[in-house]
ZADO-1210 file (C-alpha; in nm, 4 decimals, padded with zeros to 6 digits):
<atoms>
<atom x="-00.4767" y="05.7031" z="-01.3979" code="GLU" pos="1"/>
<atom x="-00.6068" y="06.0654" z="-01.3607" code="ASN" pos="2"/>
<atom x="-00.9746" y="05.9498" z="-01.3417" code="TRP" pos="3"/>
<atom x="-01.0811" y="06.2663" z="-01.1566" code="HIS" pos="4"/>
<atom x="-00.9096" y="06.4858" z="-01.4118" code="PHE" pos="5"/>
<atom x="-01.0815" y="06.3045" z="-01.6966" code="LEU" pos="6"/>
<atom x="-01.4123" y="06.3485" z="-01.5065" code="GLY" pos="7"/>
<atom x="-01.3569" y="06.7247" z="-01.4702" code="PHE" pos="8"/>
<atom x="-01.2589" y="06.7648" z="-01.8256" code="GLY" pos="9"/>
<atom x="-01.5695" y="06.5786" z="-01.9467" code="GLY" pos="10"/>
<atom x="-01.7912" y="06.8081" z="-01.7267" code="LEU" pos="11"/>
<atom x="-01.6413" y="07.1211" z="-01.8689" code="PHE" pos="12"/>
<atom x="-01.6795" y="06.9861" z="-02.2268" code="SER" pos="13"/>
<atom x="-02.0397" y="06.9138" z="-02.1660" code="GLY" pos="14"/>
<atom x="-02.0980" y="07.2551" z="-02.0333" code="ILE" pos="15"/>
<atom x="-01.9435" y="07.3956" z="-02.3626" code="LEU" pos="16"/>
<atom x="-02.1588" y="07.1438" z="-02.5684" code="ALA" pos="17"/>
<atom x="-02.4863" y="07.2847" z="-02.4438" code="GLY" pos="18"/>
<atom x="-02.3872" y="07.6569" z="-02.4505" code="PHE" pos="19"/>
<atom x="-02.2125" y="07.6464" z="-02.7906" code="LEU" pos="20"/>
<atom x="-02.3740" y="07.3592" z="-02.9802" code="GLY" pos="21"/>
<atom x="-02.0312" y="07.1829" z="-03.0095" code="ILE" pos="22"/>
<atom x="-01.9198" y="06.8295" z="-02.9078" code="GLY" pos="23"/>
<atom x="-01.6606" y="06.9588" z="-02.6659" code="GLY" pos="24"/>
<atom x="-01.3736" y="06.7654" z="-02.8555" code="GLY" pos="25"/>
<atom x="-01.1763" y="07.1036" z="-02.8801" code="THR" pos="26"/>
<atom x="-01.1161" y="07.0636" z="-02.5020" code="VAL" pos="27"/>
<atom x="-01.1123" y="06.6799" z="-02.4721" code="LEU" pos="28"/>
<atom x="-00.8413" y="06.6142" z="-02.7333" code="VAL" pos="29"/>
<atom x="-00.5685" y="06.8547" z="-02.5909" code="PRO" pos="30"/>
<atom x="-00.6526" y="06.7492" z="-02.2221" code="MET" pos="31"/>
<atom x="-00.5951" y="06.3820" z="-02.3208" code="GLN" pos="32"/>
<atom x="-00.2695" y="06.4643" z="-02.4989" code="ILE" pos="33"/>
<atom x="-00.1557" y="06.6494" z="-02.1724" code="ALA" pos="34"/>
<atom x="-00.2352" y="06.3056" z="-01.9977" code="LEU" pos="35"/>
<atom x="00.0000" y="06.1386" z="-02.2265" code="GLY" pos="36"/>
<atom x="-00.2264" y="05.9621" z="-02.4752" code="TYR" pos="37"/>
<atom x="-00.1375" y="05.9570" z="-02.8417" code="THR" pos="38"/>
<atom x="-00.3103" y="06.2148" z="-03.0766" code="PRO" pos="39"/>
<atom x="-00.4855" y="05.9238" z="-03.2509" code="LEU" pos="40"/>
<atom x="-00.6074" y="05.7727" z="-02.9135" code="GLN" pos="41"/>
<atom x="-00.7169" y="06.1296" z="-02.8079" code="ALA" pos="42"/>
<atom x="-00.9180" y="06.1901" z="-03.1187" code="VAL" pos="43"/>
<atom x="-01.0915" y="05.8375" z="-03.1075" code="ALA" pos="44"/>
<atom x="-01.1665" y="05.8491" z="-02.7409" code="THR" pos="45"/>
<atom x="-01.3019" y="06.2008" z="-02.7625" code="SER" pos="46"/>
<atom x="-01.5519" y="06.0769" z="-03.0342" code="SER" pos="47"/>
<atom x="-01.6910" y="05.8128" z="-02.7872" code="LEU" pos="48"/>
<atom x="-01.7273" y="06.0718" z="-02.5087" code="ALA" pos="49"/>
<atom x="-01.9072" y="06.3065" z="-02.7445" code="ILE" pos="50"/>
<atom x="-02.1683" y="06.0461" z="-02.8312" code="VAL" pos="51"/>
<atom x="-02.2683" y="06.0453" z="-02.4625" code="ILE" pos="52"/>
<atom x="-02.2340" y="06.4233" z="-02.4142" code="THR" pos="53"/>
<atom x="-02.4369" y="06.5249" z="-02.7177" code="ALA" pos="54"/>
<atom x="-02.6944" y="06.2551" z="-02.6504" code="THR" pos="55"/>
<atom x="-02.7481" y="06.4029" z="-02.3091" code="SER" pos="56"/>
<atom x="-02.7872" y="06.7605" z="-02.4286" code="GLY" pos="57"/>
<atom x="-03.0134" y="06.6602" z="-02.7199" code="THR" pos="58"/>
<atom x="-03.2373" y="06.4590" z="-02.4892" code="VAL" pos="59"/>
<atom x="-03.2707" y="06.7629" z="-02.2711" code="GLN" pos="60"/>
<atom x="-03.3481" y="06.9950" z="-02.5694" code="ASN" pos="61"/>
<atom x="-03.6082" y="06.7473" z="-02.6862" code="TRP" pos="62"/>
<atom x="-03.7763" y="06.7259" z="-02.3456" code="ARG" pos="63"/>
<atom x="-03.7930" y="07.1051" z="-02.3514" code="MET" pos="64"/>
<atom x="-03.9424" y="07.1055" z="-02.7092" code="GLY" pos="65"/>
<atom x="-03.6493" y="07.2572" z="-02.8897" code="PHE" pos="66"/>
<atom x="-03.5546" y="06.9727" z="-03.1274" code="ILE" pos="67"/>
<atom x="-03.6848" y="06.9439" z="-03.4903" code="ASN" pos="68"/>
<atom x="-03.5871" y="06.5934" z="-03.5902" code="PHE" pos="69"/>
<atom x="-03.6277" y="06.6580" z="-03.9715" code="GLN" pos="70"/>
<atom x="-03.3711" y="06.9312" z="-03.9576" code="ARG" pos="71"/>
<atom x="-03.1393" y="06.6956" z="-03.7621" code="VAL" pos="72"/>
<atom x="-03.1733" y="06.3975" z="-03.9948" code="ILE" pos="73"/>
<atom x="-03.1243" y="06.5995" z="-04.3106" code="LEU" pos="74"/>
<atom x="-02.7932" y="06.7349" z="-04.1915" code="LEU" pos="75"/>
<atom x="-02.6820" y="06.4080" z="-04.0348" code="ALA" pos="76"/>
<atom x="-02.7179" y="06.1958" z="-04.3373" code="LEU" pos="77"/>
<atom x="-02.4220" y="06.3359" z="-04.5308" code="PRO" pos="78"/>
<atom x="-02.2272" y="06.3449" z="-04.2081" code="ALA" pos="79"/>
<atom x="-02.2622" y="05.9781" z="-04.1491" code="LEU" pos="80"/>
<atom x="-02.0650" y="05.8865" z="-04.4590" code="PHE" pos="81"/>
<atom x="-01.7949" y="06.1815" z="-04.4502" code="THR" pos="82"/>
<atom x="-01.7143" y="06.1058" z="-04.0807" code="ALA" pos="83"/>
<atom x="-01.5496" y="05.7794" z="-04.2183" code="GLN" pos="84"/>
<atom x="-01.3390" y="05.9777" z="-04.4557" code="ILE" pos="85"/>
<atom x="-01.2192" y="06.1715" z="-04.1363" code="GLY" pos="86"/>
<atom x="-01.1462" y="05.8397" z="-03.9595" code="VAL" pos="87"/>
<atom x="-00.9367" y="05.7162" z="-04.2537" code="TYR" pos="88"/>
<atom x="-00.7283" y="06.0456" z="-04.2637" code="LEU" pos="89"/>
<atom x="-00.6776" y="06.0408" z="-03.8945" code="ALA" pos="90"/>
<atom x="-00.5381" y="05.6895" z="-03.9190" code="SER" pos="91"/>
<atom x="-00.2844" y="05.7722" z="-04.1815" code="ILE" pos="92"/>
<atom x="-00.1703" y="06.1238" z="-04.0595" code="PHE" pos="93"/>
<atom x="00.1425" y="06.1172" z="-03.8395" code="SER" pos="94"/>
<atom x="00.1107" y="06.2367" z="-03.4644" code="SER" pos="95"/>
<atom x="00.2918" y="06.5635" z="-03.5614" code="LYS" pos="96"/>
<atom x="00.0502" y="06.6420" z="-03.8664" code="VAL" pos="97"/>
<atom x="-00.2539" y="06.5504" z="-03.6389" code="LEU" pos="98"/>
<atom x="-00.1376" y="06.8017" z="-03.3670" code="LEU" pos="99"/>
<atom x="-00.0464" y="07.0735" z="-03.6102" code="VAL" pos="100"/>
<atom x="-00.3753" y="07.0494" z="-03.8017" code="THR" pos="101"/>
<atom x="-00.5776" y="07.0328" z="-03.4900" code="PHE" pos="102"/>
<atom x="-00.3933" y="07.3540" z="-03.3589" code="GLY" pos="103"/>
<atom x="-00.4998" y="07.5338" z="-03.6920" code="PHE" pos="104"/>
<atom x="-00.8605" y="07.3941" z="-03.6358" code="LEU" pos="105"/>
<atom x="-00.8616" y="07.5724" z="-03.3056" code="LEU" pos="106"/>
<atom x="-00.7384" y="07.8946" z="-03.4631" code="LEU" pos="107"/>
<atom x="-01.0072" y="07.8545" z="-03.7264" code="LEU" pos="108"/>
<atom x="-01.2665" y="07.8070" z="-03.4559" code="ASN" pos="109"/>
<atom x="-01.1713" y="08.1498" z="-03.3063" code="ILE" pos="110"/>
<atom x="-01.2533" y="08.3074" z="-03.6447" code="LEU" pos="111"/>
<atom x="-01.5684" y="08.1111" z="-03.6738" code="LEU" pos="112"/>
<atom x="-01.6896" y="08.2306" z="-03.3253" code="VAL" pos="113"/>
<atom x="-01.6261" y="08.5963" z="-03.4384" code="ALA" pos="114"/>
<atom x="-01.8011" y="08.5062" z="-03.7689" code="TRP" pos="115"/>
<atom x="-02.0875" y="08.3738" z="-03.5850" code="ARG" pos="116"/>
<atom x="-02.1203" y="08.6795" z="-03.3729" code="LYS" pos="117"/>
<atom x="-02.1461" y="08.9017" z="-03.6852" code="ARG" pos="118"/>
<atom x="-02.4160" y="08.6582" z="-03.8172" code="LEU" pos="119"/>
<atom x="-02.6124" y="08.7115" z="-03.4844" code="ILE" pos="120"/>
<atom x="-02.6020" y="09.0864" z="-03.5310" code="LEU" pos="121"/>
<atom x="-02.7389" y="09.0402" z="-03.8812" code="ARG" pos="122"/>
<atom x="-03.0073" y="08.7940" z="-03.7751" code="GLU" pos="123"/>
<atom x="-03.2907" y="09.0426" z="-03.7582" code="THR" pos="124"/>
<atom x="-03.1993" y="09.1867" z="-04.0927" code="GLU" pos="125"/>
<atom x="-03.2047" y="08.8460" z="-04.2595" code="THR" pos="126"/>
<atom x="-03.4952" y="08.6975" z="-04.0696" code="GLU" pos="127"/>
<atom x="-03.7284" y="08.6710" z="-04.3703" code="ASN" pos="128"/>
<atom x="-03.4631" y="08.6134" z="-04.6411" code="GLN" pos="129"/>
<atom x="-03.4502" y="08.3005" z="-04.8504" code="GLN" pos="130"/>
<atom x="-03.1540" y="08.0490" z="-04.8155" code="PRO" pos="131"/>
<atom x="-02.8519" y="08.1580" z="-05.0274" code="THR" pos="132"/>
<atom x="-02.8003" y="07.7974" z="-05.1712" code="LEU" pos="133"/>
<atom x="-03.0495" y="07.5339" z="-05.2668" code="GLN" pos="134"/>
<atom x="-03.1415" y="07.3821" z="-04.9091" code="PRO" pos="135"/>
<atom x="-03.0300" y="07.0249" z="-05.0011" code="HIS" pos="136"/>
<atom x="-02.6850" y="07.1530" z="-05.1284" code="ILE" pos="137"/>
<atom x="-02.6407" y="07.3694" z="-04.8174" code="ALA" pos="138"/>
<atom x="-02.7282" y="07.0725" z="-04.5885" code="ARG" pos="139"/>
<atom x="-02.4740" y="06.8447" z="-04.7772" code="MET" pos="140"/>
<atom x="-02.2005" y="07.1119" z="-04.7361" code="LEU" pos="141"/>
<atom x="-02.2901" y="07.1661" z="-04.3730" code="THR" pos="142"/>
<atom x="-02.3324" y="06.8055" z="-04.2548" code="GLY" pos="143"/>
<atom x="-02.0623" y="06.6720" z="-04.4723" code="GLY" pos="144"/>
<atom x="-01.8046" y="06.9207" z="-04.3407" code="GLY" pos="145"/>
<atom x="-01.9040" y="06.8445" z="-03.9850" code="ALA" pos="146"/>
<atom x="-01.8637" y="06.4607" z="-04.0500" code="GLY" pos="147"/>
<atom x="-01.4998" y="06.5029" z="-04.1836" code="VAL" pos="148"/>
<atom x="-01.4109" y="06.7056" z="-03.8671" code="LEU" pos="149"/>
<atom x="-01.5756" y="06.4554" z="-03.6402" code="ALA" pos="150"/>
<atom x="-01.3865" y="06.1598" z="-03.7854" code="GLY" pos="151"/>
<atom x="-01.0525" y="06.3419" z="-03.8179" code="LEU" pos="152"/>
<atom x="-01.0258" y="06.5517" z="-03.5060" code="PHE" pos="153"/>
<atom x="-01.2676" y="06.3846" z="-03.2567" code="GLY" pos="154"/>
<atom x="-01.4816" y="06.6971" z="-03.2462" code="VAL" pos="155"/>
<atom x="-01.8515" y="06.7124" z="-03.3022" code="GLY" pos="156"/>
<atom x="-01.8310" y="06.9418" z="-03.5983" code="GLY" pos="157"/>
<atom x="-02.0847" y="07.1858" z="-03.4301" code="GLY" pos="158"/>
<atom x="-01.8192" y="07.4775" z="-03.4684" code="ILE" pos="159"/>
<atom x="-01.8850" y="07.4870" z="-03.8378" code="ILE" pos="160"/>
<atom x="-02.2437" y="07.3664" z="-03.8434" code="MET" pos="161"/>
<atom x="-02.3850" y="07.6476" z="-03.6342" code="VAL" pos="162"/>
<atom x="-02.2483" y="07.9371" z="-03.8493" code="PRO" pos="163"/>
<atom x="-02.3162" y="07.7470" z="-04.1746" code="LEU" pos="164"/>
<atom x="-02.6725" y="07.6812" z="-04.0763" code="GLN" pos="165"/>
<atom x="-02.7205" y="08.0647" z="-03.9936" code="MET" pos="166"/>
<atom x="-02.5404" y="08.1685" z="-04.3214" code="LEU" pos="167"/>
<atom x="-02.6709" y="07.9111" z="-04.5803" code="LEU" pos="168"/>
<atom x="-03.0083" y="07.7998" z="-04.4341" code="LEU" pos="169"/>
<atom x="-03.0908" y="08.1406" z="-04.2473" code="LYS" pos="170"/>
<atom x="-03.1694" y="07.9518" z="-03.9143" code="GLU" pos="171"/>
<atom x="-03.1809" y="08.1532" z="-03.5942" code="PRO" pos="172"/>
<atom x="-02.8709" y="08.1045" z="-03.3670" code="ILE" pos="173"/>
<atom x="-03.0458" y="07.9018" z="-03.0994" code="LYS" pos="174"/>
<atom x="-03.2284" y="07.6649" z="-03.3514" code="VAL" pos="175"/>
<atom x="-02.8782" y="07.6309" z="-03.5172" code="ALA" pos="176"/>
<atom x="-02.7199" y="07.5314" z="-03.1888" code="ILE" pos="177"/>
<atom x="-02.9985" y="07.2840" z="-03.0798" code="GLN" pos="178"/>
<atom x="-03.0055" y="07.1107" z="-03.4323" code="THR" pos="179"/>
<atom x="-02.6267" y="07.1034" z="-03.4283" code="SER" pos="180"/>
<atom x="-02.6147" y="06.9153" z="-03.0914" code="LEU" pos="181"/>
<atom x="-02.8593" y="06.6590" z="-03.2444" code="GLY" pos="182"/>
<atom x="-02.6363" y="06.6022" z="-03.5619" code="VAL" pos="183"/>
<atom x="-02.3473" y="06.5597" z="-03.3340" code="ILE" pos="184"/>
<atom x="-02.4962" y="06.2573" z="-03.1763" code="VAL" pos="185"/>
<atom x="-02.5040" y="06.0861" z="-03.5191" code="ILE" pos="186"/>
<atom x="-02.1634" y="06.2153" z="-03.6489" code="THR" pos="187"/>
<atom x="-01.9991" y="06.1022" z="-03.3312" code="ALA" pos="188"/>
<atom x="-02.1510" y="05.7548" z="-03.3411" code="ILE" pos="189"/>
<atom x="-02.0340" y="05.7156" z="-03.7023" code="SER" pos="190"/>
<atom x="-01.6798" y="05.8364" z="-03.6026" code="ALA" pos="191"/>
<atom x="-01.6670" y="05.6130" z="-03.2982" code="SER" pos="192"/>
<atom x="-01.7749" y="05.3070" z="-03.4938" code="VAL" pos="193"/>
<atom x="-01.4920" y="05.3757" z="-03.7434" code="GLY" pos="194"/>
<atom x="-01.2322" y="05.4358" z="-03.4725" code="HIS" pos="195"/>
<atom x="-01.3400" y="05.1238" z="-03.2771" code="ALA" pos="196"/>
<atom x="-01.3033" y="04.9002" z="-03.5791" code="LEU" pos="197"/>
<atom x="-00.9504" y="05.0209" z="-03.5993" code="ARG" pos="198"/>
<atom x="-00.8759" y="04.9702" z="-03.2148" code="GLY" pos="199"/>
<atom x="-00.8125" y="05.3418" z="-03.1575" code="ASN" pos="200"/>
<atom x="-01.0573" y="05.4032" z="-02.8720" code="ILE" pos="201"/>
<atom x="-00.9769" y="05.3834" z="-02.4968" code="LEU" pos="202"/>
<atom x="-01.3035" y="05.2553" z="-02.3735" code="LEU" pos="203"/>
<atom x="-01.2888" y="05.3361" z="-01.9924" code="ILE" pos="204"/>
<atom x="-01.1367" y="05.6782" z="-02.0421" code="GLN" pos="205"/>
<atom x="-01.4089" y="05.7689" z="-02.3093" code="GLY" pos="206"/>
<atom x="-01.6783" y="05.6545" z="-02.0857" code="LEU" pos="207"/>
<atom x="-01.5541" y="05.8609" z="-01.7888" code="ILE" pos="208"/>
<atom x="-01.5066" y="06.1778" z="-02.0156" code="LEU" pos="209"/>
<atom x="-01.8604" y="06.1089" z="-02.1456" code="GLY" pos="210"/>
<atom x="-02.0360" y="06.0770" z="-01.8167" code="LEU" pos="211"/>
<atom x="-01.8680" y="06.4061" z="-01.7058" code="GLY" pos="212"/>
<atom x="-01.9977" y="06.5563" z="-02.0291" code="GLY" pos="213"/>
<atom x="-02.3398" y="06.4158" z="-01.9729" code="LEU" pos="214"/>
<atom x="-02.3625" y="06.6136" z="-01.6405" code="LEU" pos="215"/>
<atom x="-02.2199" y="06.9329" z="-01.7996" code="GLY" pos="216"/>
<atom x="-02.4561" y="06.9149" z="-02.0964" code="ALA" pos="217"/>
<atom x="-02.7663" y="06.8913" z="-01.8657" code="GLN" pos="218"/>
<atom x="-02.6518" y="07.1999" z="-01.6823" code="VAL" pos="219"/>
<atom x="-02.5730" y="07.4077" z="-01.9809" code="SER" pos="220"/>
<atom x="-02.8812" y="07.3196" z="-02.1938" code="THR" pos="221"/>
<atom x="-03.1081" y="07.4265" z="-01.9152" code="ARG" pos="222"/>
<atom x="-02.9287" y="07.7793" z="-01.9031" code="PHE" pos="223"/>
<atom x="-02.8755" y="07.8287" z="-02.2858" code="LEU" pos="224"/>
<atom x="-03.2151" y="08.0040" z="-02.3524" code="PRO" pos="225"/>
<atom x="-03.1429" y="08.2503" z="-02.0743" code="LYS" pos="226"/>
<atom x="-02.7765" y="08.3225" z="-02.1405" code="LEU" pos="227"/>
<atom x="-02.6034" y="08.6239" z="-02.3130" code="PRO" pos="228"/>
<atom x="-02.3627" y="08.5177" z="-02.5806" code="ASP" pos="229"/>
<atom x="-02.1033" y="08.7701" z="-02.5160" code="LYS" pos="230"/>
<atom x="-01.9323" y="08.6383" z="-02.1986" code="ILE" pos="231"/>
<atom x="-01.9246" y="08.2777" z="-02.3140" code="VAL" pos="232"/>
<atom x="-01.7886" y="08.3836" z="-02.6517" code="SER" pos="233"/>
<atom x="-01.4904" y="08.5795" z="-02.5019" code="ILE" pos="234"/>
<atom x="-01.4075" y="08.3084" z="-02.2618" code="ALA" pos="235"/>
<atom x="-01.4322" y="08.0427" z="-02.5374" code="PHE" pos="236"/>
<atom x="-01.2074" y="08.2274" z="-02.7783" code="ARG" pos="237"/>
<atom x="-00.9493" y="08.2811" z="-02.5088" code="SER" pos="238"/>
<atom x="-00.9387" y="07.9121" z="-02.4242" code="LEU" pos="239"/>
<atom x="-00.9146" y="07.8055" z="-02.7959" code="LEU" pos="240"/>
<atom x="-00.6162" y="08.0439" z="-02.8333" code="ALA" pos="241"/>
<atom x="-00.4391" y="07.8877" z="-02.5293" code="ILE" pos="242"/>
<atom x="-00.5106" y="07.5313" z="-02.6584" code="LEU" pos="243"/>
<atom x="-00.3870" y="07.6081" z="-03.0093" code="ALA" pos="244"/>
<atom x="-00.0483" y="07.7283" z="-02.8755" code="VAL" pos="245"/>
<atom x="-00.0390" y="07.4137" z="-02.6601" code="TYR" pos="246"/>
<atom x="-00.1041" y="07.1870" z="-02.9531" code="MET" pos="247"/>
<atom x="00.1704" y="07.3510" z="-03.1664" code="PHE" pos="248"/>
<atom x="00.4105" y="07.3335" z="-02.8752" code="TRP" pos="249"/>
<atom x="00.3379" y="06.9490" z="-02.8371" code="GLN" pos="250"/>
<atom x="00.3940" y="06.9087" z="-03.2197" code="ALA" pos="251"/>
<atom x="00.7177" y="07.0880" z="-03.1985" code="TRP" pos="252"/>
<atom x="00.8501" y="06.8290" z="-02.9377" code="HIS" pos="253"/>
<atom x="00.7752" y="06.5386" z="-03.1540" code="ILE" pos="254"/>
<atom x="01.0950" y="06.4008" z="-03.3199" code="ARG" pos="255"/>
</atoms>
């Protein structure tokens, strides 16, 4: 087994988790597929790793006084239920369909990162604006969408939670990231339980990925308040493009 490779991948995903408010599954799933695991195993095992990673980052945010538990719970409640829909879909999709849809998710993420940048630029203008939707509807859409992604793709769902919180709830970028990471703890637990009941999770691999992520998230949550968004954003979008091409290439080779 490539334990050192799993540990490094977990570390890298944890760093991304703290910087971008995502669970890191966008990196963990392609990496496990490269190591020869099935797409379903990769998605399920990523969910377990993300529980550990996101918990680590959230505890650090809480200790630094950056977590509002009411915000987290209101987004997490719909995600708890929709994560099970995602788990069900992951179990009925073929490997080829799962890889292709994951590739499209990565491409969508590139657009969402660009969208988020535009929202940041508008942030000062919209600072005192009211939310565009009823807050409870906005939270159901945001948390519910994140839950489906968590169960289906083994990602935390932060990639849609951050821009949607900014757009629909008018949250500042750093509050959205910190809230998102807290919600991911709950969505990933829900997805992990669903996958575990179906026997999809590789326990040891998930724990190694998660422990690597735990270390990475501790590093990045300490630096997030000081970090300019531009460099991380460019590097992240480049990585997503490479991973998307890789997922399509893997899907092409499945008979």
